[in-house]
VEXVEXBA-124888 format. One record per atom (N, C-alpha, C, CB): residue number from 1; residue in three letters; chain; atom name; y, z, x. Coordinates in Angstrom, 1 decimal. Glycine has a CB too. Layout:
N
NODE|k|r|c|a|Y|Z|X
NODE|NUM|ALA|A|CA|Y|Z|X
...
END
This chain:
120
NODE|k|r|c|a|Y|Z|X
NODE|1|MET|A|N|-1.2|0.0|0.8
NODE|1|MET|A|CA|0.0|0.0|0.1
NODE|1|MET|A|C|1.3|0.0|0.9
NODE|1|MET|A|CB|0.1|1.1|-0.9
NODE|2|ARG|A|N|2.3|-0.8|0.5
NODE|2|ARG|A|CA|3.4|-0.9|1.3
NODE|2|ARG|A|C|4.3|0.3|1.1
NODE|2|ARG|A|CB|4.1|-2.1|1.0
NODE|3|ASN|A|N|5.1|0.6|2.0
NODE|3|ASN|A|CA|6.1|1.8|2.1
NODE|3|ASN|A|C|7.3|1.4|1.1
NODE|3|ASN|A|CB|6.7|2.0|3.6
NODE|4|PRO|A|N|7.6|2.2|0.0
NODE|4|PRO|A|CA|8.7|2.0|-0.9
NODE|4|PRO|A|C|10.0|2.5|-0.3
NODE|4|PRO|A|CB|8.5|2.6|-2.3
NODE|5|ALA|A|N|10.1|3.1|0.7
NODE|5|ALA|A|CA|11.4|3.7|1.2
NODE|5|ALA|A|C|12.4|2.7|1.4
NODE|5|ALA|A|CB|11.2|4.4|2.5
NODE|6|PRO|A|N|12.2|1.5|2.1
NODE|6|PRO|A|CA|13.2|0.6|2.3
NODE|6|PRO|A|C|13.9|0.1|1.0
NODE|6|PRO|A|CB|12.8|-0.5|3.1
NODE|7|LEU|A|N|12.9|-0.2|0.0
NODE|7|LEU|A|CA|13.4|-0.6|-1.3
NODE|7|LEU|A|C|14.3|0.4|-2.0
NODE|7|LEU|A|CB|12.1|-0.9|-2.2
NODE|8|LEU|A|N|13.8|1.7|-2.0
NODE|8|LEU|A|CA|14.6|2.8|-2.6
NODE|8|LEU|A|C|16.0|2.9|-1.9
NODE|8|LEU|A|CB|13.9|4.2|-2.5
NODE|9|LEU|A|N|16.0|2.7|-0.5
NODE|9|LEU|A|CA|17.3|2.8|0.1
NODE|9|LEU|A|C|18.2|1.8|-0.3
NODE|9|LEU|A|CB|17.2|2.8|1.6
NODE|10|LEU|A|N|17.6|0.5|-0.4
NODE|10|LEU|A|CA|18.5|-0.6|-0.9
NODE|10|LEU|A|C|19.1|-0.3|-2.2
NODE|10|LEU|A|CB|17.7|-1.9|-0.9
NODE|11|VAL|A|N|18.2|0.2|-3.2
NODE|11|VAL|A|CA|18.7|0.4|-4.6
NODE|11|VAL|A|C|19.8|1.4|-4.5
NODE|11|VAL|A|CB|17.6|0.8|-5.6
NODE|12|PHE|A|N|19.6|2.6|-3.7
NODE|12|PHE|A|CA|20.5|3.6|-3.6
NODE|12|PHE|A|C|21.9|3.0|-3.0
NODE|12|PHE|A|CB|19.9|4.7|-2.6
NODE|13|PHE|A|N|21.9|2.3|-2.1
NODE|13|PHE|A|CA|23.2|1.7|-1.6
NODE|13|PHE|A|C|23.8|0.8|-2.5
NODE|13|PHE|A|CB|23.1|1.0|-0.2
NODE|14|PHE|A|N|23.1|0.1|-3.2
NODE|14|PHE|A|CA|23.6|-0.9|-4.2
NODE|14|PHE|A|C|24.2|-0.1|-5.2
NODE|14|PHE|A|CB|22.5|-1.9|-4.9
NODE|15|LEU|A|N|23.7|0.9|-5.9
NODE|15|LEU|A|CA|24.3|1.8|-6.8
NODE|15|LEU|A|C|25.5|2.5|-6.2
NODE|15|LEU|A|CB|23.4|2.7|-7.3
NODE|16|ALA|A|N|25.4|3.0|-5.0
NODE|16|ALA|A|CA|26.6|3.7|-4.5
NODE|16|ALA|A|C|27.8|2.9|-4.3
NODE|16|ALA|A|CB|26.2|4.5|-3.3
NODE|17|ALA|A|N|27.6|1.5|-4.0
NODE|17|ALA|A|CA|28.6|0.6|-3.8
NODE|17|ALA|A|C|29.1|0.2|-5.1
NODE|17|ALA|A|CB|28.2|-0.5|-3.0
NODE|18|GLY|A|N|28.7|0.5|-6.3
NODE|18|GLY|A|CA|29.1|0.1|-7.5
NODE|18|GLY|A|C|28.4|-0.9|-8.3
NODE|18|GLY|A|CB|30.3|-0.3|-7.4
NODE|19|GLY|A|N|27.3|-1.2|-7.9
NODE|19|GLY|A|CA|26.3|-2.2|-8.5
NODE|19|GLY|A|C|27.0|-3.5|-8.7
NODE|19|GLY|A|CB|25.9|-1.7|-9.9
NODE|20|LEU|A|N|26.8|-4.1|-9.9
NODE|20|LEU|A|CA|27.2|-5.5|-10.1
NODE|20|LEU|A|C|28.7|-5.5|-10.4
NODE|20|LEU|A|CB|26.2|-6.1|-11.4
NODE|21|PRO|A|N|29.3|-6.6|-10.3
NODE|21|PRO|A|CA|30.8|-6.8|-10.6
NODE|21|PRO|A|C|30.9|-6.3|-12.0
NODE|21|PRO|A|CB|31.2|-8.2|-10.5
NODE|22|GLY|A|N|32.1|-5.5|-12.2
NODE|22|GLY|A|CA|32.4|-5.0|-13.5
NODE|22|GLY|A|C|31.7|-3.6|-13.6
NODE|22|GLY|A|CB|32.0|-5.9|-14.6
NODE|23|GLY|A|N|31.1|-3.1|-12.5
NODE|23|GLY|A|CA|30.5|-1.7|-12.5
NODE|23|GLY|A|C|31.5|-0.7|-12.2
NODE|23|GLY|A|CB|29.3|-1.6|-11.5
NODE|24|ALA|A|N|31.0|0.5|-11.6
NODE|24|ALA|A|CA|31.8|1.6|-11.4
NODE|24|ALA|A|C|32.9|1.3|-10.4
NODE|24|ALA|A|CB|31.0|2.8|-11.0
NODE|25|ALA|A|N|32.6|0.5|-9.4
NODE|25|ALA|A|CA|33.5|0.2|-8.4
NODE|25|ALA|A|C|34.6|-0.6|-8.8
NODE|25|ALA|A|CB|32.9|-0.3|-7.3
NODE|26|ALA|A|N|34.3|-1.6|-9.7
NODE|26|ALA|A|CA|35.4|-2.5|-10.3
NODE|26|ALA|A|C|36.3|-1.8|-11.3
NODE|26|ALA|A|CB|34.8|-3.8|-11.0
NODE|27|GLN|A|N|35.8|-0.6|-11.9
NODE|27|GLN|A|CA|36.6|0.1|-12.8
NODE|27|GLN|A|C|37.5|1.1|-12.3
NODE|27|GLN|A|CB|35.7|0.7|-13.7
NODE|28|ARG|A|N|37.4|1.5|-11.0
NODE|28|ARG|A|CA|38.3|2.3|-10.3
NODE|28|ARG|A|C|39.7|1.7|-10.1
NODE|28|ARG|A|CB|37.7|2.7|-9.0
NODE|29|GLY|A|N|40.7|2.5|-10.0
NODE|29|GLY|A|CA|42.1|2.0|-9.7
NODE|29|GLY|A|C|42.2|1.5|-8.3
NODE|29|GLY|A|CB|43.0|3.2|-9.8
NODE|30|PRO|A|N|43.5|1.3|-8.0
NODE|30|PRO|A|CA|43.7|0.9|-6.6
NODE|30|PRO|A|C|43.3|1.9|-5.5
NODE|30|PRO|A|CB|45.0|0.7|-6.4
NODE|31|LEU|A|N|42.9|1.4|-4.4
NODE|31|LEU|A|CA|42.6|2.2|-3.3
NODE|31|LEU|A|C|43.7|3.0|-2.8
NODE|31|LEU|A|CB|42.1|1.5|-2.1
NODE|32|VAL|A|N|43.5|4.3|-2.3
NODE|32|VAL|A|CA|44.5|5.1|-1.8
NODE|32|VAL|A|C|45.1|4.4|-0.6
NODE|32|VAL|A|CB|44.0|6.6|-1.5
NODE|33|GLY|A|N|46.4|4.2|-0.6
NODE|33|GLY|A|CA|47.1|3.6|0.6
NODE|33|GLY|A|C|47.3|2.2|0.4
NODE|33|GLY|A|CB|46.4|3.9|1.8
NODE|34|GLY|A|N|46.5|1.4|-0.3
NODE|34|GLY|A|CA|46.7|0.0|-0.6
NODE|34|GLY|A|C|47.5|-0.4|-1.8
NODE|34|GLY|A|CB|45.4|-0.6|-0.8
NODE|35|TYR|A|N|48.2|-1.4|-1.6
NODE|35|TYR|A|CA|49.1|-1.9|-2.7
NODE|35|TYR|A|C|48.2|-2.7|-3.7
NODE|35|TYR|A|CB|50.4|-2.7|-2.2
NODE|36|ALA|A|N|48.5|-2.6|-5.0
NODE|36|ALA|A|CA|47.8|-3.3|-6.1
NODE|36|ALA|A|C|49.0|-3.9|-7.0
NODE|36|ALA|A|CB|46.8|-2.4|-6.9
NODE|37|LYS|A|N|48.8|-5.2|-7.4
NODE|37|LYS|A|CA|49.6|-5.9|-8.2
NODE|37|LYS|A|C|49.7|-5.2|-9.6
NODE|37|LYS|A|CB|49.3|-7.2|-8.4
NODE|38|ILE|A|N|50.9|-5.0|-10.1
NODE|38|ILE|A|CA|51.2|-4.4|-11.5
NODE|38|ILE|A|C|50.8|-5.5|-12.5
NODE|38|ILE|A|CB|52.6|-3.9|-11.7
NODE|39|LYS|A|N|49.9|-5.3|-13.2
NODE|39|LYS|A|CA|49.5|-6.3|-14.1
NODE|39|LYS|A|C|50.4|-6.6|-15.3
NODE|39|LYS|A|CB|48.3|-5.9|-14.6
NODE|40|ASP|A|N|51.0|-5.6|-15.9
NODE|40|ASP|A|CA|51.9|-5.6|-17.0
NODE|40|ASP|A|C|53.2|-5.1|-16.7
NODE|40|ASP|A|CB|51.3|-4.9|-18.1
NODE|41|VAL|A|N|54.1|-5.9|-16.3
NODE|41|VAL|A|CA|55.5|-5.4|-15.8
NODE|41|VAL|A|C|56.3|-5.0|-17.1
NODE|41|VAL|A|CB|56.3|-6.4|-15.0
NODE|42|LYS|A|N|55.8|-5.3|-18.3
NODE|42|LYS|A|CA|56.5|-5.0|-19.6
NODE|42|LYS|A|C|56.0|-3.6|-20.1
NODE|42|LYS|A|CB|56.1|-6.2|-20.6
NODE|43|ASP|A|N|55.1|-3.0|-19.3
NODE|43|ASP|A|CA|54.6|-1.7|-19.7
NODE|43|ASP|A|C|55.8|-0.7|-19.8
NODE|43|ASP|A|CB|53.5|-1.1|-18.6
NODE|44|PRO|A|N|55.9|0.1|-20.8
NODE|44|PRO|A|CA|57.2|1.0|-20.9
NODE|44|PRO|A|C|57.3|1.9|-19.7
NODE|44|PRO|A|CB|57.1|1.9|-22.2
NODE|45|HIS|A|N|56.3|2.4|-19.1
NODE|45|HIS|A|CA|56.5|3.2|-17.9
NODE|45|HIS|A|C|57.1|2.4|-16.7
NODE|45|HIS|A|CB|55.3|3.9|-17.4
NODE|46|ILE|A|N|56.6|1.2|-16.5
NODE|46|ILE|A|CA|57.1|0.3|-15.4
NODE|46|ILE|A|C|58.6|0.0|-15.8
NODE|46|ILE|A|CB|56.2|-1.1|-15.2
NODE|47|LYS|A|N|58.9|-0.2|-17.0
NODE|47|LYS|A|CA|60.3|-0.5|-17.4
NODE|47|LYS|A|C|61.2|0.7|-17.1
NODE|47|LYS|A|CB|60.4|-0.7|-18.9
NODE|48|GLU|A|N|60.7|1.8|-17.4
NODE|48|GLU|A|CA|61.3|3.0|-17.1
NODE|48|GLU|A|C|61.7|3.3|-15.6
NODE|48|GLU|A|CB|60.5|4.1|-17.5
NODE|49|ILE|A|N|60.7|3.0|-14.8
NODE|49|ILE|A|CA|60.9|3.0|-13.4
NODE|49|ILE|A|C|61.9|2.1|-12.9
NODE|49|ILE|A|CB|59.6|2.8|-12.7
NODE|50|GLY|A|N|61.9|0.9|-13.4
NODE|50|GLY|A|CA|63.0|0.0|-13.1
NODE|50|GLY|A|C|64.3|0.4|-13.5
NODE|50|GLY|A|CB|62.8|-1.3|-13.8
NODE|51|LYS|A|N|64.5|0.9|-14.6
NODE|51|LYS|A|CA|65.8|1.5|-15.3
NODE|51|LYS|A|C|66.3|2.6|-14.2
NODE|51|LYS|A|CB|65.6|2.1|-16.9
NODE|52|TYR|A|N|65.4|3.5|-13.9
NODE|52|TYR|A|CA|65.6|4.5|-13.0
NODE|52|TYR|A|C|66.1|4.1|-11.7
NODE|52|TYR|A|CB|64.5|5.3|-12.9
NODE|53|ALA|A|N|65.6|3.0|-11.2
NODE|53|ALA|A|CA|66.0|2.5|-9.8
NODE|53|ALA|A|C|67.4|2.0|-9.8
NODE|53|ALA|A|CB|65.1|1.3|-9.4
NODE|54|VAL|A|N|67.7|1.2|-10.9
NODE|54|VAL|A|CA|69.1|0.7|-11.1
NODE|54|VAL|A|C|70.0|1.8|-11.3
NODE|54|VAL|A|CB|69.2|-0.3|-12.2
NODE|55|SER|A|N|69.7|2.8|-12.1
NODE|55|SER|A|CA|70.7|4.0|-12.5
NODE|55|SER|A|C|70.9|4.7|-11.2
NODE|55|SER|A|CB|70.2|5.0|-13.6
NODE|56|GLU|A|N|69.8|5.1|-10.5
NODE|56|GLU|A|CA|70.0|5.9|-9.2
NODE|56|GLU|A|C|70.8|5.2|-8.2
NODE|56|GLU|A|CB|68.7|6.2|-8.6
NODE|57|ASN|A|N|70.5|3.8|-8.0
NODE|57|ASN|A|CA|71.3|3.0|-7.0
NODE|57|ASN|A|C|72.8|3.1|-7.5
NODE|57|ASN|A|CB|70.8|1.4|-7.0
NODE|58|ASN|A|N|73.1|3.0|-8.7
NODE|58|ASN|A|CA|74.5|3.1|-9.2
NODE|58|ASN|A|C|75.1|4.4|-8.8
NODE|58|ASN|A|CB|74.6|2.9|-10.8
NODE|59|LYS|A|N|74.4|5.5|-8.9
NODE|59|LYS|A|CA|74.9|6.8|-8.6
NODE|59|LYS|A|C|75.1|7.0|-7.1
NODE|59|LYS|A|CB|73.9|7.8|-9.1
NODE|60|GLN|A|N|74.2|6.4|-6.3
NODE|60|GLN|A|CA|74.2|6.5|-4.8
NODE|60|GLN|A|C|75.4|5.6|-4.3
NODE|60|GLN|A|CB|72.7|6.0|-4.2
NODE|61|THR|A|N|75.7|4.5|-5.0
NODE|61|THR|A|CA|76.6|3.4|-4.3
NODE|61|THR|A|C|77.9|3.3|-5.1
NODE|61|THR|A|CB|75.9|1.9|-4.2
NODE|62|GLY|A|N|78.0|3.9|-6.2
NODE|62|GLY|A|CA|79.2|3.7|-7.2
NODE|62|GLY|A|C|79.1|2.4|-7.8
NODE|62|GLY|A|CB|80.6|3.8|-6.4
NODE|63|GLY|A|N|77.9|1.8|-7.8
NODE|63|GLY|A|CA|77.8|0.3|-8.4
NODE|63|GLY|A|C|77.9|0.3|-9.8
NODE|63|GLY|A|CB|76.5|-0.3|-8.0
NODE|64|ASN|A|N|77.8|-0.8|-10.4
NODE|64|ASN|A|CA|77.8|-1.0|-11.8
NODE|64|ASN|A|C|76.8|-2.0|-12.4
NODE|64|ASN|A|CB|79.2|-1.5|-12.2
NODE|65|LEU|A|N|75.7|-1.9|-11.8
NODE|65|LEU|A|CA|74.5|-2.8|-12.2
NODE|65|LEU|A|C|73.9|-2.4|-13.5
NODE|65|LEU|A|CB|73.4|-2.9|-11.1
NODE|66|ALA|A|N|73.5|-3.4|-14.3
NODE|66|ALA|A|CA|72.9|-3.2|-15.6
NODE|66|ALA|A|C|71.5|-3.7|-15.5
NODE|66|ALA|A|CB|73.8|-3.9|-16.8
NODE|67|PHE|A|N|70.5|-2.8|-15.8
NODE|67|PHE|A|CA|69.0|-3.3|-15.8
NODE|67|PHE|A|C|68.9|-4.4|-16.8
NODE|67|PHE|A|CB|67.9|-2.1|-16.2
NODE|68|VAL|A|N|68.1|-5.4|-16.4
NODE|68|VAL|A|CA|67.7|-6.4|-17.4
NODE|68|VAL|A|C|66.2|-6.4|-17.6
NODE|68|VAL|A|CB|68.2|-8.0|-17.0
NODE|69|ARG|A|N|65.5|-6.5|-16.4
NODE|69|ARG|A|CA|64.0|-6.4|-16.6
NODE|69|ARG|A|C|63.2|-6.3|-15.2
NODE|69|ARG|A|CB|63.5|-7.7|-17.5
NODE|70|VAL|A|N|62.1|-6.0|-15.3
NODE|70|VAL|A|CA|61.2|-5.9|-14.1
NODE|70|VAL|A|C|60.5|-7.2|-14.1
NODE|70|VAL|A|CB|60.2|-4.7|-14.2
NODE|71|VAL|A|N|60.7|-7.9|-13.0
NODE|71|VAL|A|CA|60.3|-9.3|-12.8
NODE|71|VAL|A|C|58.7|-9.3|-12.2
NODE|71|VAL|A|CB|61.3|-10.2|-11.8
NODE|72|SER|A|N|58.5|-8.5|-11.3
NODE|72|SER|A|CA|57.2|-8.3|-10.8
NODE|72|SER|A|C|57.1|-7.0|-10.0
NODE|72|SER|A|CB|56.8|-9.5|-10.0
NODE|73|GLY|A|N|55.9|-6.7|-9.5
NODE|73|GLY|A|CA|55.9|-5.4|-8.8
NODE|73|GLY|A|C|54.5|-5.2|-8.5
NODE|73|GLY|A|CB|56.4|-4.2|-9.8
NODE|74|ARG|A|N|54.3|-4.2|-7.6
NODE|74|ARG|A|CA|53.1|-3.6|-7.0
NODE|74|ARG|A|C|53.1|-2.2|-7.0
NODE|74|ARG|A|CB|52.8|-4.2|-5.6
NODE|75|GLN|A|N|52.0|-1.5|-6.9
NODE|75|GLN|A|CA|52.0|0.0|-6.9
NODE|75|GLN|A|C|51.0|0.4|-5.7
NODE|75|GLN|A|CB|51.6|0.7|-8.3
NODE|76|GLN|A|N|51.4|1.6|-5.2
NODE|76|GLN|A|CA|50.6|2.1|-4.0
NODE|76|GLN|A|C|50.3|3.6|-4.3
NODE|76|GLN|A|CB|51.4|1.9|-2.6
NODE|77|VAL|A|N|49.0|3.9|-4.3
NODE|77|VAL|A|CA|48.5|5.3|-4.5
NODE|77|VAL|A|C|48.8|6.0|-3.2
NODE|77|VAL|A|CB|47.0|5.4|-5.0
NODE|78|VAL|A|N|49.6|7.1|-3.3
NODE|78|VAL|A|CA|49.8|8.0|-2.1
NODE|78|VAL|A|C|49.6|9.3|-2.6
NODE|78|VAL|A|CB|51.3|7.8|-1.5
NODE|79|ALA|A|N|50.3|10.2|-2.1
NODE|79|ALA|A|CA|50.4|11.7|-2.7
NODE|79|ALA|A|C|51.3|11.5|-3.9
NODE|79|ALA|A|CB|51.0|12.7|-1.7
NODE|80|GLY|A|N|51.0|10.7|-4.9
NODE|80|GLY|A|CA|51.9|10.3|-6.0
NODE|80|GLY|A|C|51.8|8.7|-6.1
NODE|80|GLY|A|CB|53.4|10.8|-5.8
NODE|81|MET|A|N|52.7|8.2|-6.4
NODE|81|MET|A|CA|52.8|6.7|-6.5
NODE|81|MET|A|C|54.0|6.0|-6.0
NODE|81|MET|A|CB|52.7|6.3|-7.9
NODE|82|ASN|A|N|53.9|5.0|-5.2
NODE|82|ASN|A|CA|55.0|4.2|-4.8
NODE|82|ASN|A|C|55.0|2.9|-5.7
NODE|82|ASN|A|CB|55.0|3.8|-3.3
NODE|83|TYR|A|N|56.1|2.6|-6.3
NODE|83|TYR|A|CA|56.3|1.4|-7.1
NODE|83|TYR|A|C|57.3|0.5|-6.2
NODE|83|TYR|A|CB|57.0|1.7|-8.5
NODE|84|ASP|A|N|56.8|-0.7|-6.0
NODE|84|ASP|A|CA|57.6|-1.7|-5.2
NODE|84|ASP|A|C|57.9|-2.8|-6.2
NODE|84|ASP|A|CB|56.8|-2.3|-4.0
NODE|85|LEU|A|N|59.1|-2.8|-6.8
NODE|85|LEU|A|CA|59.4|-3.7|-7.9
NODE|85|LEU|A|C|60.5|-4.8|-7.5
NODE|85|LEU|A|CB|59.9|-2.9|-9.1
NODE|86|VAL|A|N|60.3|-5.9|-8.2
NODE|86|VAL|A|CA|61.5|-6.8|-8.2
NODE|86|VAL|A|C|62.1|-6.7|-9.5
NODE|86|VAL|A|CB|61.1|-8.4|-7.8
NODE|87|ILE|A|N|63.4|-6.4|-9.4
NODE|87|ILE|A|CA|64.2|-6.1|-10.7
NODE|87|ILE|A|C|65.3|-7.1|-10.9
NODE|87|ILE|A|CB|64.8|-4.7|-10.8
NODE|88|GLU|A|N|65.5|-7.6|-12.1
NODE|88|GLU|A|CA|66.6|-8.4|-12.5
NODE|88|GLU|A|C|67.7|-7.5|-13.1
NODE|88|GLU|A|CB|66.3|-9.5|-13.4
NODE|89|ALA|A|N|68.9|-7.7|-12.6
NODE|89|ALA|A|CA|70.0|-6.8|-13.0
NODE|89|ALA|A|C|71.3|-7.7|-13.1
NODE|89|ALA|A|CB|70.2|-5.6|-12.0
NODE|90|THR|A|N|72.3|-7.2|-13.8
NODE|90|THR|A|CA|73.6|-7.9|-13.9
NODE|90|THR|A|C|74.7|-7.1|-13.3
NODE|90|THR|A|CB|73.9|-8.3|-15.3
NODE|91|ASP|A|N|75.6|-7.7|-12.7
NODE|91|ASP|A|CA|76.8|-7.1|-12.2
NODE|91|ASP|A|C|78.0|-7.8|-12.9
NODE|91|ASP|A|CB|77.0|-7.1|-10.6
NODE|92|GLY|A|N|78.4|-7.4|-14.1
NODE|92|GLY|A|CA|79.3|-8.2|-14.8
NODE|92|GLY|A|C|78.6|-9.4|-15.4
NODE|92|GLY|A|CB|80.4|-8.5|-14.0
NODE|93|ALA|A|N|79.1|-10.5|-15.1
NODE|93|ALA|A|CA|78.4|-11.8|-15.5
NODE|93|ALA|A|C|77.4|-12.3|-14.4
NODE|93|ALA|A|CB|79.6|-13.1|-15.9
NODE|94|ALA|A|N|77.4|-11.8|-13.2
NODE|94|ALA|A|CA|76.6|-12.2|-12.3
NODE|94|ALA|A|C|75.2|-11.6|-12.4
NODE|94|ALA|A|CB|77.2|-11.9|-11.0
NODE|95|ARG|A|N|74.2|-12.4|-12.4
NODE|95|ARG|A|CA|72.8|-11.9|-12.5
NODE|95|ARG|A|C|72.1|-12.0|-11.1
NODE|95|ARG|A|CB|72.0|-12.8|-13.7
NODE|96|GLY|A|N|71.4|-11.1|-10.8
NODE|96|GLY|A|CA|70.6|-11.2|-9.5
NODE|96|GLY|A|C|69.3|-10.4|-9.5
NODE|96|GLY|A|CB|71.4|-10.6|-8.2
NODE|97|ARG|A|N|68.5|-10.5|-8.4
NODE|97|ARG|A|CA|67.3|-10.0|-8.3
NODE|97|ARG|A|C|67.3|-9.0|-7.1
NODE|97|ARG|A|CB|66.3|-11.0|-8.2
NODE|98|TYR|A|N|66.8|-7.8|-7.3
NODE|98|TYR|A|CA|66.8|-6.7|-6.4
NODE|98|TYR|A|C|65.4|-6.2|-6.1
NODE|98|TYR|A|CB|67.9|-5.6|-7.0
NODE|99|GLU|A|N|65.1|-5.7|-4.8
NODE|99|GLU|A|CA|63.9|-5.1|-4.5
NODE|99|GLU|A|C|64.1|-3.6|-4.5
NODE|99|GLU|A|CB|63.4|-5.6|-3.3
NODE|100|ALA|A|N|63.3|-2.9|-5.2
NODE|100|ALA|A|CA|63.5|-1.4|-5.3
NODE|100|ALA|A|C|62.2|-0.8|-5.0
NODE|100|ALA|A|CB|64.0|-0.9|-6.7
NODE|101|VAL|A|N|62.1|0.3|-4.3
NODE|101|VAL|A|CA|60.9|1.1|-4.2
NODE|101|VAL|A|C|61.3|2.5|-4.7
NODE|101|VAL|A|CB|60.3|1.1|-2.6
NODE|102|VAL|A|N|60.4|2.9|-5.7
NODE|102|VAL|A|CA|60.6|4.3|-6.3
NODE|102|VAL|A|C|59.3|5.0|-5.9
NODE|102|VAL|A|CB|60.9|4.3|-7.9
NODE|103|TYR|A|N|59.4|6.3|-5.4
NODE|103|TYR|A|CA|58.3|7.1|-5.3
NODE|103|TYR|A|C|58.2|8.1|-6.4
NODE|103|TYR|A|CB|58.3|7.9|-4.0
NODE|104|GLU|A|N|57.1|8.4|-7.2
NODE|104|GLU|A|CA|57.0|9.2|-8.3
NODE|104|GLU|A|C|55.7|10.2|-8.0
NODE|104|GLU|A|CB|56.9|8.3|-9.6
NODE|105|ARG|A|N|56.0|11.4|-8.5
NODE|105|ARG|A|CA|54.9|12.3|-8.7
NODE|105|ARG|A|C|55.0|12.7|-10.2
NODE|105|ARG|A|CB|55.0|13.6|-7.7
NODE|106|ALA|A|N|54.4|12.0|-11.0
NODE|106|ALA|A|CA|54.6|12.2|-12.5
NODE|106|ALA|A|C|54.2|13.6|-13.0
NODE|106|ALA|A|CB|53.7|11.1|-13.2
NODE|107|TRP|A|N|53.2|14.1|-12.4
NODE|107|TRP|A|CA|52.8|15.6|-12.8
NODE|107|TRP|A|C|53.8|16.6|-12.6
NODE|107|TRP|A|CB|51.6|16.2|-12.1
NODE|108|GLU|A|N|54.8|16.3|-11.6
NODE|108|GLU|A|CA|55.9|17.2|-11.3
NODE|108|GLU|A|C|57.2|16.8|-11.9
NODE|108|GLU|A|CB|56.0|17.3|-9.8
NODE|109|ASN|A|N|57.2|15.7|-12.7
NODE|109|ASN|A|CA|58.5|15.0|-13.1
NODE|109|ASN|A|C|59.4|14.7|-12.0
NODE|109|ASN|A|CB|59.2|15.9|-14.2
NODE|110|TYR|A|N|58.9|14.2|-10.9
NODE|110|TYR|A|CA|59.7|13.9|-9.7
NODE|110|TYR|A|C|59.7|12.4|-9.4
NODE|110|TYR|A|CB|59.1|14.6|-8.5
NODE|111|ARG|A|N|61.0|11.9|-9.2
NODE|111|ARG|A|CA|61.1|10.4|-8.8
NODE|111|ARG|A|C|62.2|10.5|-7.7
NODE|111|ARG|A|CB|61.5|9.4|-10.1
NODE|112|SER|A|N|62.1|9.4|-6.9
NODE|112|SER|A|CA|63.0|9.3|-5.7
NODE|112|SER|A|C|63.1|7.8|-5.4
NODE|112|SER|A|CB|62.4|10.2|-4.4
NODE|113|LEU|A|N|64.4|7.3|-5.3
NODE|113|LEU|A|CA|64.6|5.9|-5.0
NODE|113|LEU|A|C|64.5|5.9|-3.4
NODE|113|LEU|A|CB|66.0|5.4|-5.6
NODE|114|THR|A|N|63.6|5.1|-3.0
NODE|114|THR|A|CA|63.3|5.0|-1.5
NODE|114|THR|A|C|64.2|3.9|-1.0
NODE|114|THR|A|CB|61.7|4.7|-1.2
NODE|115|SER|A|N|64.3|2.8|-1.6
NODE|115|SER|A|CA|65.1|1.7|-1.1
NODE|115|SER|A|C|65.5|0.9|-2.3
NODE|115|SER|A|CB|64.4|0.9|-0.1
NODE|116|PHE|A|N|66.6|0.1|-2.1
NODE|116|PHE|A|CA|67.1|-0.6|-3.1
NODE|116|PHE|A|C|68.1|-1.8|-2.4
NODE|116|PHE|A|CB|67.9|0.4|-4.2
NODE|117|LYS|A|N|67.7|-3.1|-2.6
NODE|117|LYS|A|CA|68.5|-4.1|-1.8
NODE|117|LYS|A|C|68.3|-5.4|-2.6
NODE|117|LYS|A|CB|68.0|-4.3|-0.3
NODE|118|ARG|A|N|69.4|-6.2|-2.5
NODE|118|ARG|A|CA|69.5|-7.4|-3.2
NODE|118|ARG|A|C|68.5|-8.4|-2.5
NODE|118|ARG|A|CB|71.0|-7.9|-3.2
NODE|119|LYS|A|N|67.7|-9.1|-3.4
NODE|119|LYS|A|CA|66.8|-10.2|-2.7
NODE|119|LYS|A|C|67.6|-11.4|-2.4
NODE|119|LYS|A|CB|65.6|-10.5|-3.7
NODE|120|THR|A|N|67.3|-12.0|-1.3
NODE|120|THR|A|CA|68.0|-13.3|-1.0
NODE|120|THR|A|C|67.2|-14.4|-1.2
NODE|120|THR|A|CB|68.4|-13.3|0.4
END
C-alpha cells in the first residue's frame, strides 16, 4: 500500500492557501501594507473621506475649494486605513483634480490629511 502522507500534505496546503478561486483567500480584504483599488468610489464612506480631504485642506491653506466627487482611489490597510484618492473640486469656476491621502482609524473616530496636491 502506498504512503498517503504526501497526498494529505498536498490537500492541507491547498486548503490553507484558500482552495479554489472564490474560496477563503479570495474573500479576504486587501493585504496589510498593499494598496487595493477602491471598487465603488460612490460609496458614501469614500465620498465622506473625499469631502473631509477638501475641507481639511481648506482649513490648512485658507483655500476655497468645493468638493465635487471622488474620481478614483485606492486603499491601504495599515494600523488603520490609508485612502489615496483622486478628487475633483472647484475653485470658483475653475474645476481641477487633486490627489489626497487621508489616514483613518475609524474605531477611534480619527482622521488626518496626510497630503493634498493638485494633479498636473
